[in-house]
C-alpha positions as a printed Julia matrix, in Angstrom:
336×3 Matrix{Float64}:
 -59.48   -3.56   -5.33
 -61.38   -2.34   -8.37
 -65.14   -1.49   -7.81
 -67.24   -3.4   -10.79
 -70.01   -0.65  -10.74
 -71.72   -1.95  -14.19
 -72.03   -5.34  -12.93
 -73.38   -4.21   -9.57
 -76.04   -1.79  -11.05
 -77.13   -4.77  -13.52
 -77.9    -7.34  -10.56
 -81.35   -7.86   -9.55
 -82.51   -8.07   -6.01
 -82.98  -11.87   -6.73
 -79.7   -12.2    -8.23
 -77.87  -10.47   -5.11
 -79.99  -13.0    -2.94
 -78.57  -15.88   -4.69
 -74.96  -14.85   -4.63
 -75.29  -14.31   -0.71
 -76.98  -17.73   -0.4
 -74.1   -19.24   -2.17
 -71.68  -17.5     0.06
 -73.37  -18.27    3.26
 -73.57  -22.1     2.29
 -69.92  -22.17    1.36
 -69.01  -20.64    4.8
 -71.26  -23.22    6.62
 -69.9   -26.15    4.55
 -66.24  -25.07    5.97
 -67.35  -25.26    9.6
 -67.07  -28.67   11.32
 -70.44  -30.5    11.82
 -71.18  -31.46   15.71
 -70.24  -34.58   16.45
 -72.77  -37.48   16.91
 -73.52  -39.14   20.26
 -70.63  -41.46   21.21
 -68.91  -43.32   24.07
 -65.27  -43.1    24.04
 -62.8   -44.82   26.11
 -59.61  -42.85   26.93
 -56.44  -44.94   28.16
 -54.46  -43.73   30.87
 -52.25  -45.61   33.41
 -52.46  -47.29   36.65
 -54.76  -45.38   39.36
 -51.56  -43.81   40.84
 -50.28  -42.47   37.74
 -50.65  -38.97   36.59
 -52.68  -39.75   33.49
 -55.76  -41.31   35.2
 -56.81  -38.2    37.12
 -55.95  -35.9    34.34
 -58.05  -37.96   31.77
 -60.82  -37.77   34.26
 -60.93  -33.81   34.21
 -60.47  -33.85   30.43
 -63.5   -36.01   30.33
 -65.55  -33.47   32.49
 -64.51  -30.53   30.3
 -65.43  -32.2    27.17
 -68.75  -33.5    28.17
 -69.93  -30.07   29.69
 -69.6   -28.5    26.12
 -70.26  -31.64   24.09
 -72.62  -33.73   26.3
 -73.09  -36.14   23.32
 -69.4   -37.26   23.63
 -69.12  -39.43   26.73
 -65.55  -40.01   27.92
 -64.65  -42.92   30.23
 -61.08  -42.73   31.84
 -59.73  -46.37   31.7
 -57.14  -47.7    33.99
 -54.59  -49.28   31.88
 -50.94  -50.45   31.93
 -49.7   -47.08   30.6
 -48.33  -45.37   27.72
 -46.88  -48.42   25.82
 -50.3   -50.39   26.69
 -52.32  -47.4    25.45
 -50.98  -47.34   22.06
 -51.02  -51.05   21.4
 -54.88  -50.87   22.71
 -55.62  -48.09   20.17
 -54.14  -50.01   17.47
 -56.01  -53.15   18.28
 -59.31  -51.24   18.33
 -59.78  -51.49   22.02
 -59.6   -47.63   22.86
 -60.79  -44.43   21.11
 -58.26  -42.09   22.52
 -55.31  -42.27   24.94
 -52.75  -40.44   26.61
 -49.07  -41.47   26.13
 -45.66  -40.09   25.67
 -44.17  -38.64   22.37
 -41.54  -41.13   22.51
 -43.89  -44.11   22.75
 -45.98  -42.62   19.73
 -42.85  -42.19   17.67
 -41.27  -45.68   18.41
 -44.68  -47.34   17.71
 -45.38  -45.47   14.38
 -41.98  -46.75   13.2
 -41.54  -50.2    14.72
 -38.77  -49.43   16.97
 -37.77  -50.6    20.29
 -40.56  -52.42   22.18
 -42.86  -52.21   18.93
 -40.08  -54.11   16.71
 -41.68  -57.39   17.08
 -44.9   -56.32   15.96
 -43.83  -53.72   13.29
 -45.04  -50.21   12.56
 -48.32  -49.33   14.13
 -50.19  -46.7    12.02
 -53.54  -46.51   13.69
 -52.81  -43.76   16.46
 -52.84  -40.18   15.27
 -51.85  -36.98   17.04
 -54.47  -34.76   18.99
 -52.57  -32.53   21.18
 -49.5   -32.52   23.54
 -49.44  -31.2    27.0
 -47.19  -31.68   30.25
 -43.91  -33.39   30.18
 -43.35  -36.78   32.01
 -39.91  -36.71   33.91
 -37.52  -39.48   35.05
 -38.05  -40.14   38.76
 -36.09  -42.77   40.11
 -36.36  -43.0    43.93
 -35.12  -44.96   46.89
 -34.64  -44.78   50.62
 -31.36  -43.91   52.31
 -31.16  -47.34   54.02
 -30.52  -49.0    50.6
 -27.22  -47.27   50.16
 -27.99  -46.42   46.76
 -26.55  -43.04   45.34
 -26.15  -43.51   41.68
 -27.3   -45.56   39.09
 -24.1   -47.86   39.18
 -24.85  -48.79   42.81
 -28.09  -50.53   41.46
 -25.77  -53.45   40.74
 -27.5   -56.74   42.53
 -30.5   -54.61   43.34
 -34.33  -55.06   42.53
 -35.84  -52.0    40.75
 -39.44  -51.49   39.92
 -40.1   -50.3    36.19
 -43.73  -49.85   36.86
 -46.57  -51.86   35.52
 -46.26  -54.14   32.44
 -46.67  -51.76   29.53
 -45.68  -48.36   31.31
 -43.18  -46.04   29.77
 -40.75  -46.96   32.53
 -40.27  -50.4    31.3
 -38.35  -49.71   28.34
 -37.0   -46.43   29.42
 -35.57  -47.64   32.72
 -34.03  -50.56   30.95
 -32.31  -48.27   28.38
 -30.95  -45.97   30.67
 -29.71  -48.5    33.28
 -28.19  -50.5    30.59
 -26.38  -47.2    29.31
 -24.51  -47.37   32.66
 -23.01  -50.82   31.8
 -25.69  -52.66   33.98
 -27.45  -55.5    32.04
 -31.0   -56.2    33.05
 -31.91  -59.48   34.67
 -28.09  -60.13   34.97
 -26.66  -57.07   36.89
 -30.04  -56.19   38.35
 -33.34  -57.54   38.56
 -36.28  -55.74   37.01
 -39.66  -55.89   38.9
 -43.18  -54.9    37.49
 -45.08  -53.3    40.15
 -47.68  -50.58   39.75
 -47.03  -47.0    40.54
 -49.42  -47.04   43.42
 -47.81  -50.24   45.2
 -44.16  -48.78   44.57
 -43.9   -46.9    47.76
 -45.25  -49.75   49.84
 -42.95  -52.34   48.33
 -39.95  -50.03   48.8
 -40.7   -49.58   52.52
 -41.15  -53.29   53.0
 -37.61  -53.95   51.47
 -39.25  -55.99   48.57
 -37.59  -53.79   46.15
 -34.73  -51.37   46.35
 -35.7   -48.78   43.95
 -38.82  -47.35   42.22
 -38.66  -45.87   38.75
 -41.93  -43.55   37.73
 -41.95  -41.72   34.39
 -44.58  -39.16   35.31
 -45.23  -35.48   35.86
 -43.96  -33.52   38.86
 -45.32  -33.89   41.47
 -47.02  -37.14   41.03
 -49.52  -38.72   43.69
 -47.26  -41.99   44.73
 -43.96  -39.85   44.98
 -46.05  -37.46   47.26
 -47.18  -40.52   49.24
 -43.79  -41.58   50.07
 -42.26  -38.18   50.59
 -45.15  -37.11   52.98
 -44.11  -39.92   55.44
 -40.36  -40.43   54.68
 -39.38  -36.86   53.42
 -35.78  -36.37   53.28
 -34.95  -40.09   53.83
 -36.04  -40.45   50.08
 -33.35  -40.21   47.49
 -33.68  -39.34   43.95
 -31.26  -41.38   41.7
 -30.46  -39.5    38.24
 -28.39  -40.63   35.31
 -24.69  -39.84   35.07
 -24.58  -36.67   33.14
 -22.27  -37.78   30.32
 -24.32  -40.79   29.71
 -27.57  -38.73   29.68
 -25.95  -36.47   27.07
 -25.34  -39.42   24.85
 -28.85  -40.84   25.35
 -30.48  -37.44   24.39
 -28.38  -37.48   21.06
 -30.13  -40.99   20.39
 -33.5   -39.9    21.74
 -34.19  -36.41   20.35
 -37.66  -36.15   22.03
 -35.75  -36.27   25.66
 -35.01  -32.97   27.25
 -32.94  -32.29   30.42
 -34.97  -30.96   33.25
 -35.18  -30.75   37.05
 -37.46  -31.86   39.75
 -38.82  -28.4    41.03
 -38.02  -27.86   44.55
 -40.86  -27.88   46.97
 -43.15  -30.24   45.35
 -41.89  -33.15   47.59
 -41.74  -33.07   51.18
 -38.16  -32.74   52.56
 -36.84  -31.37   49.17
 -37.15  -27.75   49.05
 -34.48  -27.33   46.34
 -34.49  -28.12   42.83
 -33.32  -31.74   42.03
 -31.24  -31.4    38.83
 -30.24  -34.18   36.46
 -33.55  -35.6    35.25
 -34.95  -35.42   31.8
 -38.51  -35.13   30.38
 -40.52  -36.26   27.24
 -43.6   -34.59   26.33
 -47.17  -36.31   27.14
 -49.38  -36.23   24.11
 -52.96  -37.39   23.37
 -53.45  -39.83   20.44
 -56.85  -40.87   18.86
 -57.73  -44.04   16.61
 -57.5   -43.13   13.05
 -61.19  -44.34   12.94
 -62.54  -41.78   14.95
 -64.62  -39.45   13.39
 -63.14  -35.92   12.28
 -66.25  -34.16   14.09
 -65.59  -35.9    17.45
 -61.97  -35.37   17.64
 -62.42  -31.68   16.53
 -64.81  -31.1    19.23
 -62.57  -32.7    21.89
 -59.85  -30.6    20.86
 -61.78  -27.42   20.89
 -63.34  -28.04   24.09
 -60.14  -28.73   25.81
 -57.95  -25.78   24.6
 -60.7   -23.29   24.69
 -61.48  -23.87   28.42
 -58.05  -23.83   29.74
 -58.99  -22.33   33.2
 -61.76  -25.0    33.84
 -59.21  -27.88   32.99
 -56.57  -26.43   35.28
 -59.01  -25.77   38.12
 -60.09  -29.6    38.15
 -56.39  -30.8    37.71
 -53.23  -29.41   38.23
 -51.61  -30.55   35.17
 -54.63  -28.87   33.05
 -52.39  -25.76   32.87
 -49.99  -27.3    30.61
 -52.69  -28.64   27.98
 -52.92  -25.32   26.24
 -52.78  -23.76   22.77
 -49.05  -23.04   23.21
 -47.93  -26.65   23.96
 -50.54  -28.48   21.95
 -48.9   -28.86   18.54
 -45.05  -28.48   18.32
 -44.35  -31.69   20.51
 -46.31  -33.79   17.83
 -44.68  -32.29   14.92
 -42.65  -35.04   13.28
 -43.83  -37.64   15.58
 -47.21  -38.92   14.13
 -49.47  -37.47   11.73
 -52.29  -35.28   13.02
 -55.74  -36.74   13.37
 -57.91  -34.92   10.67
 -60.12  -33.32   13.38
 -57.31  -31.93   15.47
 -55.66  -30.96   12.21
 -58.73  -28.89   10.99
 -58.92  -27.01   14.33
 -55.3   -26.04   14.17
 -55.31  -24.87   10.83
 -58.42  -22.67   11.51
 -56.84  -21.19   14.51
 -53.53  -20.65   12.66
 -51.43  -22.97   14.84
 -50.44  -25.19   12.1
 -49.43  -24.19    8.58
């Protein structure tokens, strides 16, 4: 770069001070202002789901660094319910799945009747939620085809399992409420209902390990069987649903199951925020969580997945980013 010595020599001390002042002000203007005091409700899941304790851990980290942001983890019906509540103005932020966020934004599947929902915007992505359909050996169920004539819990009304369970089981030729009966029992009540024989199988779309599956395997161990989709059927479903990826339930996370259990699939869990939320609040929330990964992971085992490496890519093409989150990611070079 050329030196402009003649101009430099002609500048007075006052002139230099003025230019420096302009530069400092411009830099300050580019920085995000501190958020104002605000109470925020974060939609999670039933008490037995993985979202509820994770949100509590996130609220603790955010509150430590931004005490003006008071986040309360709200028990809800789960992913679908959360997106509806945000779009109805009942929640400020929520945890959901990439699939639910995608379908809501386009008015697909369970959102077809209400049409596209545009008030939920992306904040960050984290861990994956996996297909976990479990039963007891006494039911005789070994494959999804064996669910004919059976009662299957798909989780609380509004949880991801409602639509995903129906889609996967029907892809095997078994029509809901004709060939098998859907029940809507909370994740926390699923193990008890299965032990009592009120239902024959329980579906949970959740992280691994998850509290309710730990519950039933801690007492029933290897008597618990995990039922996976037929591999060819799953290949076809993944072509239709590009936000699904194959995975295995890791060995050792559940008592009586020391080896990996293949054949499952997962969907990224994501955080979304209401479009009406201030950029300052969402910027601060994003910054607090992503810049203190050790604190989050020590508070909740899933916290280790909510990091800079996972935060952005699973949301690209799903929903637009909230302006506050987008500003943070561009500053950090995570979003071009």
